[in-house]
Each structure stands twice: as structure tokens, then as C-alpha cells.
C-alpha positions in Angstrom: 0.0 0.0 0.0 1.4 3.4 -1.0 1.4 6.0 1.7 0.2 9.4 0.4 3.0 12.0 0.5 2.4 15.0 2.7 2.4 18.1 0.5 1.3 20.7 3.1 3.3 21.6 6.1 2.1 23.0 9.5 1.6 26.8 9.4 3.7 28.8 11.9 1.4 31.3 13.5 4.3 33.5 14.5 5.4 34.2 10.9 4.7 37.8 9.9 2.5 37.9 6.8 0.5 40.5 5.0 2.3 43.5 6.5 4.8 45.8 4.9 8.3 45.5 6.4 9.9 48.4 8.1 13.3 49.7 6.9 14.8 48.3 10.1 13.5 44.8 9.5 14.7 44.9 5.9 18.2 45.9 7.2 18.1 42.9 9.5 17.3 40.5 6.6 20.0 42.0 4.4 22.7 42.0 7.1 22.0 38.4 8.2 22.0 37.3 4.5 25.4 39.1 4.0 26.8 37.0 6.9 26.1 33.9 4.9 22.7 32.8 6.4 20.3 31.2 3.9 16.7 32.6 3.3 15.2 29.5 5.0 17.3 30.1 8.1 16.4 33.8 8.1 12.7 32.8 7.9 13.1 30.7 11.1 15.1 33.4 12.9 12.9 36.4 12.2 9.5 34.6 11.7 9.1 36.2 8.3 7.7 34.2 5.3 10.4 32.8 3.0 9.0 34.6 -0.1 9.2 37.9 1.7 12.8 37.2 2.7 13.7 36.3 -0.9 12.0 39.3 -2.4 13.7 41.6 0.2 17.1 40.2 -0.7 16.5 40.4 -4.5 15.3 44.1 -4.3 17.8 45.3 -1.8 19.9 47.1 -4.4 16.8 49.1 -5.6 16.0 50.6 -2.2 17.5 53.6 -0.4 18.1 52.9 3.3 15.5 50.1 3.2 12.6 52.4 2.3 9.7 51.1 0.2 9.7 51.7 -3.5 7.1 54.1 -4.9 4.0 52.3 -6.2 2.2 53.2 -9.4 -1.2 52.5 -7.8 -4.5 53.8 -9.1 -4.3 57.0 -11.2 -5.2 60.1 -9.2 -8.7 61.3 -9.9 -8.1 64.7 -8.2 -5.8 66.3 -10.6 -6.0 70.0 -11.1 -7.5 69.5 -14.5 -10.2 67.1 -13.3 -11.1 69.4 -10.4 -11.6 72.3 -12.8 -13.8 70.1 -14.9 -16.0 69.1 -11.9 -16.3 72.7 -10.7 -17.1 74.1 -14.2 -19.8 71.4 -14.5 -21.3 72.3 -11.1 -21.4 76.0 -11.9 -23.0 75.4 -15.2 -25.7 73.1 -13.7 -26.0 73.5 -9.9 -29.0 71.1 -9.8 -27.0 68.2 -11.2 -26.9 65.0 -9.2 -23.8 63.0 -8.2 -24.6 60.3 -10.8 -25.2 62.8 -13.5 -21.9 64.6 -12.7 -19.9 61.4 -13.0 -21.6 60.7 -16.3 -21.1 64.2 -17.8 -17.5 64.5 -16.8 -16.6 60.9 -17.6 -14.8 60.6 -14.2 -15.4 57.8 -11.8 -14.8 59.2 -8.3 -16.2 58.2 -4.9 -18.8 60.2 -3.0 -16.2 60.8 -0.2 -13.8 62.3 -2.8 -16.5 64.5 -4.1 -17.5 65.6 -0.6 -13.9 66.5 0.2 -13.6 68.5 -3.0 -16.8 70.5 -2.2 -15.7 71.1 1.4 -12.3 72.5 0.2 -14.0 74.9 -2.1 -16.7 75.8 0.5 -19.5 74.5 -1.7 -22.6 73.2 0.2 -25.6 71.2 -1.0 -28.7 73.3 -0.2 -32.4 72.9 -0.8 -33.2 75.6 -3.4 -35.1 78.6 -2.2 -38.5 79.3 -3.7 -39.3 82.7 -5.2 -41.8 84.0 -7.7 -40.9 83.4 -11.3 -39.0 86.4 -12.8 -38.6 87.3 -16.4 -35.8 89.5 -17.7 -38.2 92.3 -18.1 -39.4 92.0 -14.5 -35.9 92.0 -13.2 -35.1 95.2 -15.2 -38.2 96.9 -13.6 -37.1 95.8 -10.1 -33.6 97.1 -10.7 -35.0 100.4 -12.0 -37.2 100.8 -9.0 -34.4 100.1 -6.6 -32.1 102.6 -8.3 -34.8 105.3 -8.2 -35.4 104.7 -4.5 -31.8 103.9 -3.4 -31.3 107.1 -1.5 -34.6 107.1 0.3 -34.2 107.2 4.1 -36.4 105.7 6.8 -38.1 109.2 7.2 -39.3 108.8 3.6 -40.2 105.1 3.7 -42.2 105.4 6.9 -44.8 107.5 5.0 -45.5 104.6 2.6 -48.6 102.6 3.5 -47.6 99.0 2.6 -50.7 96.9 1.9 -51.2 93.3 1.0 -53.6 90.3 1.1 -52.6 87.0 2.7 -54.3 83.6 2.7 -53.9 81.9 6.0 -54.4 78.2 6.1 -54.9 76.6 9.5 -51.6 75.1 10.8 -49.5 76.7 8.0 -47.2 78.5 10.4 -46.0 75.4 12.3 -42.2 75.3 12.7 -40.1 72.2 12.1 -40.4 70.0 15.2 -37.3 68.5 16.7 -37.5 65.6 19.1 -35.1 63.6 21.2 -35.4 59.9 20.5 -33.5 56.7 19.9 -33.4 55.1 16.5 -35.9 52.5 17.7 -38.4 55.3 18.5 -38.4 56.7 15.0 -42.0 55.7 14.2 -43.5 56.0 17.8 -46.7 58.1 17.7 -45.2 60.5 20.2 -42.3 61.2 17.9 -44.4 62.0 14.8 -45.8 65.4 13.7 -49.1 64.7 12.0 -50.5 66.9 9.3 -54.0 67.2 7.9 -54.6 65.5 4.5 -56.1 67.8 1.9 -56.7 71.5 2.0 -57.7 72.8 5.5 -59.9 75.8 6.3 -58.4 79.0 4.8 -59.1 82.7 5.5 -58.1 85.6 3.3 -57.1 88.9 5.1 -56.0 92.4 4.2 -53.9 94.8 6.2 -51.6 97.8 6.0 -48.5 99.0 7.8 -46.6 102.3 7.9 -43.9 103.8 10.3 -44.6 101.7 13.4 -48.4 101.4 13.0 -50.8 98.9 11.5 -54.3 99.0 10.2 -57.1 96.7 11.3 -57.0 93.2 10.0 -59.8 92.9 7.5 -61.3 89.5 6.7 -62.0 89.2 2.9 -65.0 87.3 1.7 -65.5 86.0 -1.8 -67.6 87.8 -4.4 -70.7 85.6 -5.1 -71.2 87.3 -8.4 -67.7 86.5 -9.6 -67.0 83.5 -11.8 -65.0 81.7 -9.2 -66.6 83.5 -6.3 -63.2 84.6 -5.0 -62.1 88.1 -3.9 -62.8 90.4 -6.8 -62.1 94.0 -7.7 -65.6 94.9 -6.5 -64.8 93.4 -3.0 -61.5 95.2 -3.0 -63.1 98.5 -3.9 -65.5 98.3 -0.9 -62.5 97.5 1.3 -60.6 100.6 0.0 -63.7 102.8 0.6 -63.8 101.6 4.2 -60.1 101.6 5.0 -58.5 104.5 3.0 -60.2 107.2 5.2 -58.7 105.4 8.2 -55.1 105.0 7.1 -54.5 107.7 4.4 -53.7 111.3 4.9 -51.9 113.9 2.8 -48.1 113.3 2.7 -48.5 109.5 2.8 -48.1 107.2 -0.3 -50.3 104.2 -0.9 -48.6 101.0 -2.0 -50.3 97.9 -3.5 -48.8 95.2 -5.7 -49.8 94.4 -9.3 -52.5 91.8 -8.6 -55.3 92.0 -11.1 -57.8 93.2 -8.5 -55.5 96.1 -7.7 -55.0 97.2 -11.3 -58.6 97.0 -12.3 -60.1 100.2 -13.9 -62.6 100.7 -11.1 -59.7 100.7 -8.5 -57.5 103.1 -10.5 -60.5 105.5 -11.0 -61.3 105.4 -7.3 -57.7 106.2 -6.3 -57.5 109.0 -8.8 -60.9 110.5 -7.8 -59.8 110.5 -4.1 -56.4 112.0 -5.1 -54.5 109.2 -3.5 -50.7 109.2 -4.1 -49.8 105.7 -5.3 -46.3 104.2 -5.3 -45.6 102.5 -8.7 -44.6 99.0 -7.6 -42.4 96.7 -9.6 -43.8 93.3 -10.6 -43.2 90.1 -8.7 -41.6 91.8 -5.7 -42.9 90.4 -2.4 -39.3 90.6 -1.1 -39.6 94.4 -1.2 -42.8 94.6 0.8 -42.0 94.5 4.5 -45.5 93.4 5.4 -44.6 90.0 4.1 -42.4 89.5 7.2 -45.4 90.2 9.4 -47.5 87.5 7.6 -44.8 85.0 8.6 -44.8 86.2 12.2 -48.6 86.1 12.3 -48.8 82.5 11.0 -46.1 81.3 13.4 -47.7 82.8 16.5 -51.1 81.4 15.7 -49.7 77.9 15.2 -47.7 78.1 18.5 -50.3 79.7 20.7 -53.4 78.0 19.5 -52.6 74.3 18.8 -56.2 73.4 19.6 -57.3 74.9 16.2 -56.2 71.7 14.5 -58.8 69.6 16.4 -61.9 71.8 16.2 -63.1 70.6 12.8 -64.2 72.6 9.8 -67.6 74.0 10.9 -68.7 77.6 10.6 -67.9 78.0 14.3 -64.4 76.8 13.7 -64.0 79.2 10.8 -65.3 82.1 13.0 -62.9 81.2 15.8 -60.0 81.0 13.4 -60.9 84.5 12.0 -61.1 86.0 15.5 -57.7 84.6 16.5 -56.1 86.0 13.3 -57.4 89.5 14.0 -56.4 89.3 17.7 -52.9 88.2 16.9 -52.5 90.8 14.2 -53.4 93.5 16.7 -50.7 92.2 19.1 -47.8 92.6 16.7 -45.4 95.0 18.4 -44.8 98.5 16.9 -41.1 98.0 17.1 -41.3 94.9 14.9 -43.3 96.9 12.3 -40.7 99.8 12.5 -37.8 97.4 12.0 -39.4 95.9 8.9 -39.8 99.4 7.4 -36.2 100.3 8.3 -35.0 97.4 6.3 -36.1 99.0 3.0 -32.8 100.7 2.2 -31.0 97.3 2.6 -33.6 95.7 0.4 -33.0 98.2 -2.4 -29.2 97.5 -2.2 -29.9 93.8 -2.3 -31.9 94.2 -5.5 -29.2 96.4 -7.0 -26.5 93.8 -6.1 -28.6 91.1 -7.7 -29.2 93.2 -10.8 -32.9 93.0 -10.3 -33.0 89.2 -9.7 -33.7 87.3 -6.5 -32.7 88.5 -3.0 -32.6 86.9 0.5 -35.7 88.9 1.6 
């Protein structure tokens, strides 16, 4: 009977494997070998694999002081040329995705490499801000307005009666809610901020501000004779007849935006007949109207102070309570907040000029 020959020996667990040798260890191998010791004996003495010992001896003449030789490795993705290509592509198309960027540039780079590049150039990934659509013509009109009023001081701006309508939907002013939780509590009912499905009850209001004062908050009702029964120029005319005597006086300037109900012929005729000085307002410019800031404050306060509104249903009683709360909270807005909003007008003009009539942070 033939006994099978053993072809595999016992592995020595002390042999160093899979790690790069230090210059000192390479020097040991070379010195011992120079003394006439064989690679097999060096393997036993230093607990280093025989292949590593042989390779170290063969390449000894190629090294300087036992240091590792430079490796070719994978070609560098982050060359100056590639970086410029990535940055140009990002500037040309800031909404591009990571996958699209790789495809358009023809470069295959990891997300971590991409993130490091953005960080070095101080480029952040933001959710895009929403603003009214502007045409080139509208931007030119905004720029012209800002240039004409660039030198107006607060003393001049405080005489402008800024007006606007606002649609308030119940719960629309809720802030983003932060909670402390563990990963396992992610879907616990106490960790969820529920929202109503579908459109909730909504109330349209009108108001005006000037200097550090505010008009009454007026609830606007739809015009039953109008096609869509919404707020029409007829409804707006009745509002002006009621409110103009309360807020306007010689020396003040009336401001309204370019909504169709404001530019209707019956509105223009009424303002002319009453000799009301009207500020010509540029199109699509809510960022220039300081009353917009008060709408945001109003919505936020109602949401924070009256959480029970969400649970009172959609009856007429609920609608009436919501309307009463809106008017109450509008009356409580502090005069200094109104004044600060008016004082921001010179800065708003400069922002429009800097943006050449396009979008601003306001």
C-alpha cells in the first residue's frame, strides 16, 4: 500500500504575513544574509515568510536605506484638470446629481472624494429657495425701482402705506419640530408630527402698515357674483372705501402690488378720484414689501399659541374662531417689529441692485 506523500506543512502562527516590512526589518534581513545565512534560516530566525525574505534580498539594491519603493497604484482622480472640470460642470448646472456629474465628466470618483472637494471649495448642497418666477423684463423693472429709491431714508419710507392680502391656512405656520429619540423610537406616535390631509380651512385677510403702526386686520369674503366666487375688484373697492379714510392722509403714499384686482379700472379710478398718491410698484416683488415678514410672524404665532385649532373641525364655528384669532394676533404685533421691517427698505434696495434685479434673500 502506497502511503500518500504529505504536501502541506504546518503553518507557523508566528510568521509575519500581509504587512509591509519596516526599513529596520529589511536591514536585518540584508545584514543576516550578507553574513552567509540562507533565506530558509532567516525565515526561522525572524518569523518572516520565505517569499518575503527572498523578495527583500533580491530588491535590496533598488532601495534607499531600506525604504519602500514608490508604487504606481490607481491614477489620481483629483488632478487640477479634473477638479476644474468638476467645478465648471457644477457651476453650469447647480441642480446636477452626483450620478449625472460622473456621467457628464466621464470621471469615476467616490462620494467621499466628491464631498472632500466640495468642502475644500466651500460649496454646500442646499435645498433651493422658492421665489416668484422672474422674467428678464421684470428683473429690469425691479432694478430700475431700486435705483430710483436707493437714497430714500427711513423718514421717507415710513410714510409709505404698505398693503397686501394674505391667505392663512390653519396650521400653516408650524415650525419644524425637533424631538429627542433613539433610532428605535423613529415611528413611535409621540415622535411623529401629524398633518391634515387635503386643504384645510383658509381665510383671506388684508392689512396695511406704515412707520410703526398697522391698520385693522380685515377679513375678505368672496364675491358671489364673480366667476370663481373669489375676492374680486368689487370686493377690493369696498375695502378701500372703508379703509382709505382710516389709514391715508396727505403726505403719505399708498402701496399695492400688481395683482389684477388692484390694477382693475374701477380701482384706478377710485384712487384718482380720491387724489391718493400711489407708489408705482415693480412686478413680482414680495421681497420688497415689509408686510410679508409680518405675515410669517402672524402664522407662526397662531400655530404656536393655538394648537387646539387643529382639532376643532371645519364647521362655521371653527372658521369664525380662526378668524377671531387671526385679528387678535395681528393687533398684538409689536410696533417696534413693524418699524424694524420698514427700516429694512434701504437694505432691500441695495440687495436688488446687487442682484441686478433678480432674487434676494428677503
